[in-house]
C-alpha positions in Angstrom: -10.2 -24.4 20.9 -8.8 -21.1 22.1 -9.7 -19.6 25.6 -11.7 -16.9 23.9 -13.9 -19.5 22.3 -14.4 -21.3 25.5 -15.2 -18.4 27.7 -17.5 -15.3 27.3 -15.5 -12.2 26.9 -16.6 -10.8 30.3 -15.3 -13.9 32.0 -11.8 -13.7 30.5 -9.1 -12.5 32.7 -6.1 -10.3 31.8 -3.9 -13.3 31.4 -6.6 -15.0 29.2 -6.5 -12.0 26.9 -2.7 -12.1 26.7 -2.8 -15.8 25.9 -5.4 -15.2 23.2 -3.2 -12.3 21.8 -0.1 -14.6 21.8 -2.0 -17.3 19.7 -3.2 -14.4 17.3 0.4 -13.3 16.8 1.7 -16.8 16.3 -0.9 -17.5 13.6 -0.1 -14.2 12.0 3.6 -15.2 12.0 2.8 -18.5 10.5 0.7 -16.9 7.8 3.6 -14.5 6.9 6.0 -17.4 6.9 4.0 -19.5 4.6 3.7 -16.4 2.2 7.4 -15.9 2.5 8.1 -19.5 1.6 5.9 -19.4 -1.5 7.6 -16.3 -2.7 11.1 -17.6 -1.9 10.6 -20.7 -4.0 8.8 -18.8 -6.7 11.5 -16.2 -7.0 11.9 -16.4 -10.8 8.3 -15.2 -11.3 8.6 -12.7 -8.4 11.6 -11.1 -9.8 11.4 -11.4 -13.6 7.7 -11.0 -14.0 6.8 -8.7 -11.1 9.6 -6.7 -9.6 11.9 -6.1 -12.6 9.0 -5.5 -15.1 8.3 -1.7 -14.2 11.7 -0.8 -15.7 11.1 -2.6 -19.1 9.3 -1.1 -22.2 6.8 -4.0 -22.3 5.3 -3.2 -18.8 1.6 -2.4 -19.1 1.9 1.3 -17.8 5.0 2.0 -19.9 3.4 0.7 -23.1 0.2 2.7 -22.4 2.1 5.9 -21.7 4.2 5.5 -25.0 1.0 4.9 -27.0 -0.4 8.0 -25.5 2.7 9.9 -26.4 2.5 8.8 -29.9 -1.2 9.8 -30.2 -0.8 13.1 -28.6 2.6 13.7 -30.3 4.1 14.3 -26.9 7.4 12.4 -26.4 7.8 13.3 -22.8 4.8 11.2 -22.0 6.6 8.0 -22.9 8.4 6.5 -19.9 10.9 3.7 -19.4 11.2 3.3 -23.3 14.6 1.9 -22.8 15.3 -0.8 -20.1 18.4 -0.5 -17.9 20.7 -3.0 -16.4 21.0 -3.4 -12.7 24.2 -4.2 -11.0 25.1 -6.0 -7.8 28.3 -5.0 -5.9 27.9 -7.1 -2.8 28.8 -10.7 -2.8 25.7 -11.6 -0.7 23.6 -8.9 -2.3 21.5 -11.0 -4.5 20.8 -13.6 -1.7 19.9 -10.9 0.8 17.6 -9.2 -1.7 15.9 -12.6 -2.3 15.3 -12.9 1.5 14.0 -9.4 1.9 11.8 -9.6 -1.1 10.3 -12.9 0.0 9.5 -11.4 3.5 7.9 -8.3 1.7 5.9 -10.5 -0.5 4.9 -12.8 2.4 3.6 -9.9 4.3 1.5 -8.6 1.4 0.1 -12.2 0.7 -0.7 -12.7 4.3 -2.3 -9.2 4.9 -6.0 -10.3 4.6 -5.3 -13.3 7.0 -3.6 -10.9 9.5 -6.6 -8.6 9.4 -8.9 -11.5 9.8 -7.0 -12.7 12.9 -6.9 -9.2 14.5 -10.6 -8.8 13.8 -11.3 -12.2 15.5 -9.4 -10.9 18.5 -11.2 -7.6 18.9 -14.7 -8.4 17.8 -15.8 -10.1 21.0 -15.2 -6.9 22.8 -17.8 -5.0 20.6 -21.5 -4.8 21.1 -23.7 -6.9 18.9 -24.8 -3.9 16.9 -21.2 -2.7 16.3 -20.2 -6.2 15.1 -23.0 -6.2 12.5 -22.1 -2.8 11.2 -18.5 -3.7 10.9 -19.1 -7.3 9.6 -17.5 -6.5 6.3 -14.5 -4.7 7.7 -12.0 -7.4 7.0 -13.0 -7.6 3.3 -13.0 -3.8 3.0 -9.6 -3.4 4.6 -8.1 -6.2 2.6 -9.5 -4.8 -0.7 -8.3 -1.3 0.0 -4.8 -2.6 0.8 -4.7 -4.7 -2.4 -6.0 -1.8 -4.6 -3.3 0.4 -3.0 -0.6 -2.1 -3.7 -1.8 -2.4 -7.3 -1.9 1.4 -7.7 1.6 1.8 -6.3 2.9 -1.0 -8.5 1.2 0.0 -11.8 1.2 3.8 -11.5 3.5 5.2 -8.9 6.4 2.7 -9.4 7.0 3.0 -13.2 6.8 6.9 -13.0 9.3 6.9 -10.0 11.6 4.5 -11.8 11.6 6.6 -14.9 12.2 9.7 -13.0 14.9 8.6 -10.6 16.5 6.2 -13.1 17.0 9.0 -15.7 17.7 11.9 -13.3 21.1 13.4 -13.7 23.0 16.2 -12.0 25.8 16.2 -14.7 26.6 14.5 -18.0 29.8 13.4 -16.3 28.0 11.1 -13.9 26.6 7.8 -15.2 23.8 5.9 -13.4 24.7 2.4 -12.5 21.7 1.3 -10.4 22.3 -1.1 -7.7 20.0 -4.1 -7.4 19.2 -3.5 -3.8 18.2 0.2 -4.2 15.9 -0.7 -7.2 14.1 -3.5 -5.4 13.9 -1.4 -2.2 12.2 1.4 -4.3 9.6 -1.0 -5.9 8.8 -2.9 -2.8 8.4 0.2 -0.5 6.3 2.1 -3.0 3.9 -0.7 -3.4 3.8 -1.5 0.2 3.5 2.1 1.4 0.8 2.7 -1.3 -1.2 -0.2 0.2 -1.0 1.4 3.6 -1.9 4.8 2.3 -5.1 3.5 0.8 -6.1 2.4 4.3 -6.7 6.2 5.0 -10.5 5.9 4.9 -10.4 3.1 7.5 -8.1 5.2 9.7 -10.3 8.3 9.3 -13.3 6.1 10.2 -11.8 5.0 13.6 -10.3 8.4 14.3 -13.8 10.0 13.7 -15.4 7.3 15.9 -13.2 8.3 18.9 -13.7 12.0 18.2 -10.1 12.8 17.3 -10.9 14.2 13.9 -14.1 15.4 12.1 -15.2 16.4 8.6 -14.8 20.1 9.5 -11.1 19.4 10.3 -10.6 17.5 6.9 -12.3 20.2 5.0 -10.3 23.0 6.6 -7.1 21.3 5.5 -8.4 20.2 2.2 -6.3 22.7 0.3 -3.2 21.7 2.2 -3.9 18.1 1.3 -4.5 19.0 -2.3 -1.1 20.9 -2.5 0.7 17.9 -0.9 -0.8 15.5 -3.4 0.2 17.7 -6.3 3.8 17.9 -5.0 4.1 14.2 -4.7 2.5 13.7 -8.2 4.8 16.3 -9.7 8.0 14.9 -8.1 7.5 11.3 -9.3 5.9 11.9 -12.7 7.4 13.2 -16.0 7.2 17.0 -16.6 3.8 17.1 -18.1 0.2 17.7 -16.8 -1.3 14.3 -18.0 1.1 12.2 -16.1 0.9 14.2 -12.9 -3.0 14.1 -13.2 -3.0 10.3 -13.6 -1.3 9.9 -10.2 -2.9 12.8 -8.3 -6.6 12.1 -9.2 -6.8 8.6 -7.3 -5.0 10.1 -4.3 -7.4 13.1 -4.3 -10.5 10.8 -4.6 -9.1 8.8 -1.6 -9.0 12.0 0.5 -12.6 13.0 -0.6 -13.8 9.6 0.3 -12.3 9.9 3.7 -14.2 13.3 4.3 -17.5 11.6 3.2 -16.9 8.6 5.6 -16.1 11.1 8.4 -19.3 13.0 7.7 -21.4 9.9 7.7 -20.0 8.8 11.1 -20.7 12.2 12.6 -24.4 12.2 11.3 -24.9 8.7 12.7 -23.7 9.7 16.2 -26.6 10.4 18.7 -27.1 14.0 19.6 -26.1 14.9 23.2 -29.0 16.2 25.2 
């Protein structure tokens, strides 16, 4: 039993808090390590069926877009219709990539557990009413992260791979894509997308502590819309439909954040 479970929160000293935090971090590292080991030994599935799939014609998003291209008679919609080979020019490149991918995958697999451990650490410091209101926080944060990772993997990644893999500044330059750069792109896009989908949670806490408010978010709504359109336009093929498929979920995420911020402001007591 930890010190935090043995003592009420108001009786814990600063050193008690540090000790409890140390055990939280240890448990988080153990969780990530276990996820890393699972990914390391399941590398064939991780690489062949997950990481390398977005560049192949049989990937779900690629097949969907090529079917739409055929129906709409718009060839530009079809992405990654031809798979490309990856090269490795470093003698330790494949092994290093194997390790790096295993750590990334371990972090993703352990994310819900990490959030749970952090919640257990901070929840005793909250009032009973606050704990009740935030009782589903771990589930919501985890779901948003998973949805974000899936969105990044199934939507942003294949469009980015298609755009960057076929981009050329001259016909005299041939793309020979390195394994490390490809894996880094797929992993970072998926992970960053998962973190971006935590925007509503971030807005929730920033509104709680009066750093931002719905008025601020609405004021810069147009700026946010332009940034989203630019991101969608850069990573998608040169057509409106592809750009829309990426931009709409990101825009909805921003609108949800405004809604959450408005609800928090309305729930705050009016100062007398």
